[in-house]
Legacy VTK file of the C-alpha trace (Angstrom):
# vtk DataFile Version 3.0
C-alpha trace
ASCII
DATASET POLYDATA
POINTS 225 float
12.382 27.701 -124.604
10.912 26.137 -121.449
11.184 23.238 -121.241
15.070 23.614 -120.957
14.456 25.036 -117.177
14.459 23.806 -114.463
11.792 24.513 -112.111
12.814 27.220 -110.708
13.187 28.937 -113.289
9.747 27.623 -115.656
8.428 29.881 -112.350
11.021 33.270 -112.890
10.161 32.931 -116.117
6.583 33.368 -115.658
6.755 35.692 -113.387
8.460 37.879 -115.628
5.886 37.695 -118.180
3.030 38.678 -116.283
4.849 41.571 -115.880
5.719 42.141 -119.202
2.086 41.033 -120.230
1.458 44.694 -119.007
-0.363 46.688 -122.441
0.369 49.726 -123.666
-3.157 51.363 -122.220
-2.389 50.207 -119.094
0.682 51.791 -118.941
-0.286 54.738 -120.069
-2.786 55.564 -118.230
-0.876 54.541 -115.252
1.806 57.230 -116.134
-1.821 60.099 -117.011
-2.165 58.984 -113.482
0.379 60.464 -111.998
0.756 62.869 -113.866
-3.447 64.376 -113.395
-2.217 64.106 -109.143
1.223 66.532 -110.197
-0.189 68.289 -113.048
2.688 71.581 -113.187
5.217 69.285 -112.763
7.487 68.398 -115.741
8.256 64.653 -117.095
11.213 64.415 -115.298
10.190 64.607 -111.874
7.388 62.233 -112.556
10.059 59.961 -113.194
11.704 61.158 -109.685
8.020 61.165 -108.093
7.316 56.917 -110.100
10.363 55.964 -108.899
10.375 56.450 -105.016
6.578 55.401 -105.142
8.505 51.824 -106.854
11.316 51.868 -103.642
8.518 52.392 -101.260
6.387 49.548 -101.984
9.015 47.363 -102.624
11.135 47.667 -99.680
8.038 48.320 -97.213
6.976 44.896 -98.580
9.994 44.054 -98.526
9.809 43.747 -93.925
6.014 42.986 -94.279
7.199 39.272 -95.734
10.477 39.456 -93.019
8.604 40.309 -90.503
5.780 36.928 -91.069
8.607 35.065 -89.707
8.642 36.804 -86.572
4.526 35.960 -85.540
3.564 33.739 -82.921
2.081 30.550 -85.770
3.616 31.934 -89.064
6.560 28.382 -90.058
8.354 28.134 -92.457
5.936 27.273 -95.069
3.739 30.363 -95.117
7.084 32.422 -95.203
7.976 30.731 -98.174
4.587 31.472 -99.643
4.440 34.857 -98.241
7.999 35.086 -100.444
6.456 34.060 -103.221
4.445 36.238 -103.714
6.314 39.533 -103.468
8.754 38.366 -105.073
5.471 38.371 -107.676
5.166 41.776 -106.650
8.731 42.608 -107.276
9.155 41.467 -110.639
5.414 43.662 -111.730
6.624 47.161 -109.697
9.753 46.875 -111.627
7.718 45.401 -115.045
5.275 48.916 -114.806
8.094 50.774 -113.471
10.658 50.524 -117.218
7.286 50.328 -119.434
5.962 53.705 -117.438
9.977 55.836 -118.204
10.016 53.632 -121.589
6.178 55.934 -122.463
7.495 58.734 -120.479
10.825 59.253 -123.586
8.379 57.907 -126.171
9.154 54.248 -126.936
6.381 52.630 -128.020
5.145 49.239 -125.537
3.268 47.801 -127.911
4.552 44.179 -128.883
4.801 41.749 -126.054
8.700 40.449 -127.199
9.285 44.403 -126.619
8.352 44.657 -123.694
10.077 41.824 -122.628
13.331 43.084 -124.177
12.993 46.338 -122.105
12.276 44.974 -118.605
14.599 42.080 -118.820
17.486 44.352 -120.108
16.692 46.646 -117.447
16.564 44.643 -114.346
20.163 43.529 -115.807
21.776 46.074 -116.053
25.636 47.202 -118.069
25.008 43.339 -118.699
21.556 43.808 -120.623
22.968 46.734 -122.361
25.856 44.744 -123.689
22.905 42.093 -124.999
20.419 44.941 -126.627
24.152 46.343 -128.949
24.673 43.395 -129.996
21.411 42.545 -130.799
20.972 45.618 -132.465
25.004 46.141 -134.054
24.521 49.566 -132.985
25.847 50.919 -129.705
24.260 54.373 -127.492
24.557 56.144 -124.662
20.885 55.415 -123.476
20.569 52.433 -125.277
17.098 52.144 -123.894
16.162 53.885 -127.765
17.517 51.055 -129.488
14.331 48.414 -127.783
11.747 48.985 -131.178
9.360 47.936 -132.414
11.441 48.057 -135.667
13.505 45.309 -134.189
12.781 42.138 -136.734
10.953 39.945 -134.770
13.709 37.261 -135.251
16.121 39.498 -133.736
14.287 40.236 -131.234
13.594 36.084 -129.988
16.633 35.713 -130.245
17.419 38.941 -127.962
15.039 38.466 -125.295
16.342 34.489 -125.244
19.548 35.670 -124.540
17.901 37.867 -122.330
16.656 35.761 -120.423
19.329 33.027 -119.782
21.125 35.875 -117.846
18.305 37.435 -116.265
17.668 33.752 -114.850
21.207 33.468 -113.423
21.531 36.380 -111.838
18.308 36.828 -110.456
17.708 33.615 -108.723
21.466 33.514 -107.177
20.567 37.307 -105.834
17.228 36.771 -104.651
17.578 33.050 -102.888
20.267 35.124 -100.857
16.980 37.868 -99.690
14.983 34.652 -99.647
17.190 32.880 -96.303
17.888 36.512 -95.066
13.531 37.224 -94.125
13.588 33.602 -93.895
15.249 34.707 -90.253
12.835 35.424 -87.181
12.857 37.210 -84.120
12.053 40.518 -86.576
15.792 40.310 -88.321
14.417 39.021 -91.551
12.098 42.592 -91.960
15.193 44.410 -91.764
17.331 41.655 -93.955
13.358 42.044 -96.599
13.067 46.025 -96.367
16.894 47.135 -96.299
17.658 44.241 -99.256
14.434 44.634 -101.374
15.685 48.088 -101.391
18.823 47.916 -102.735
17.460 45.555 -105.364
15.279 48.356 -106.053
17.105 51.181 -106.801
19.491 49.150 -108.678
16.501 48.595 -111.921
16.025 52.336 -110.927
20.139 52.637 -111.134
19.114 50.230 -114.335
16.626 52.566 -115.695
18.621 56.075 -115.705
20.944 54.684 -117.905
18.935 52.636 -120.408
16.791 55.630 -120.869
18.834 58.578 -119.431
16.702 62.153 -118.684
13.261 62.393 -118.786
12.265 65.258 -121.806
12.171 68.386 -121.010
8.512 68.808 -122.260
5.121 66.330 -122.054
4.586 65.174 -125.923
1.006 65.042 -124.836
-1.080 67.050 -123.196
-3.509 65.243 -120.932
-6.588 63.578 -122.615
-9.956 65.460 -120.556
LINES 1 226
225 0 1 2 3 4 5 6 7 8 9 10 11 12 13 14 15 16 17 18 19 20 21 22 23 24 25 26 27 28 29 30 31 32 33 34 35 36 37 38 39 40 41 42 43 44 45 46 47 48 49 50 51 52 53 54 55 56 57 58 59 60 61 62 63 64 65 66 67 68 69 70 71 72 73 74 75 76 77 78 79 80 81 82 83 84 85 86 87 88 89 90 91 92 93 94 95 96 97 98 99 100 101 102 103 104 105 106 107 108 109 110 111 112 113 114 115 116 117 118 119 120 121 122 123 124 125 126 127 128 129 130 131 132 133 134 135 136 137 138 139 140 141 142 143 144 145 146 147 148 149 150 151 152 153 154 155 156 157 158 159 160 161 162 163 164 165 166 167 168 169 170 171 172 173 174 175 176 177 178 179 180 181 182 183 184 185 186 187 188 189 190 191 192 193 194 195 196 197 198 199 200 201 202 203 204 205 206 207 208 209 210 211 212 213 214 215 216 217 218 219 220 221 222 223 224
């Protein structure tokens, strides 16, 4: 499919795959690390904590990149390179948050195609939900639970192709506008970068809440020693 896409779209696909390549054990270790730091907290509290950590991280990265345009000696080429690196960070952070929340809900994230579907569908929100429900032929209030290892490989592959086409169109449009704002000098870009990233980040958080619903009341597994 990638050879049918333009250069920008291929870059987006590559960035997405970097995030979706997060292996199940790595995601599980991340969740356990947060749990160990707060051992008395419920699954819902841990999810909320991970959401705050995600928003803090992407807001800070957006502001830092925007501020680079105001630094003497940092030209447009350098600023664009910084924005590119920050886009990688944003997508990978979004992927980690999505897969970590899925792990808290007991949804396995073992297959690459499944991880890609979860990341894409949550990033798209309502339009992602529609694509998933149409592909699997089932509707659900918490539709993230529909993306499981039980989906046949041809169905998963076709669903991902549709999700990817939708994501490229939506993401490229939103990020291109934000990138232009981040390149504005005199410190204005920092404000645009931070606020813009936080706004898009909140969208990811809200989409994940819609996809997975409230976290389980209790942990399914105790912390390993």
